[in-house]
N, C-alpha and C positions, 0 to 999 in steps of 0.2 A: 418554494422551498431551498430551505439553507444548507450549503453545501457542507458533510460531515465527513470531519476528517479520521486518521486513523493512521498506527504507528503498528512497523514489524514487529514483533515481540523476539524474533530470530533473524540471523542473515536467510536470504534468501538465494536458494540459485532457479533463473529462468531459462527458461533455453537461449535467449543469448547473451546474457548478463548476470553478473554477481550485485545482490541487492542487501549494501549491510543493511544490520537489526537497527532498530529507530528511526527508519525513511519513513517519510512521507505521504500517503496513500488516500485517495475518495474510495468510495464504493462506489459501483455502477449495477444494482441487484446482484449478483452474487460472484461478482467479478471484482478485482481493486486495479485503480489503475494508480504508479505511481506518480506521484505528483514532482519532475523534473523538468526544467528548458532544456536540457543535454541528451537527453536518451529515454525513452520511452520503455516503460513493462507493465505484464500485467499476470496476476494472480488471482486462483481461483480465494474465497475468500473460507474462513474458519474464523471463528471466534477464539479460538485457543493460539493463531500463527496472529492476529488483530487484536488493539486495542483500541477503542475510537479515545480522541483526546478535542480539547476544546480549538476553537481555530486559531491557527497561528498570525 
């Protein structure tokens, strides 16, 4: 199965980090995982907060 990528529509505040709008994410069931080599973040999936994008 091919990985689907998403971007967040708004800035997000997680427990440990501030994630700018338009950052790249993948989805694992109902949890979004930030695609970033320098930091790790997870955020609950919401269709109003994230939009699917073509593979980068």
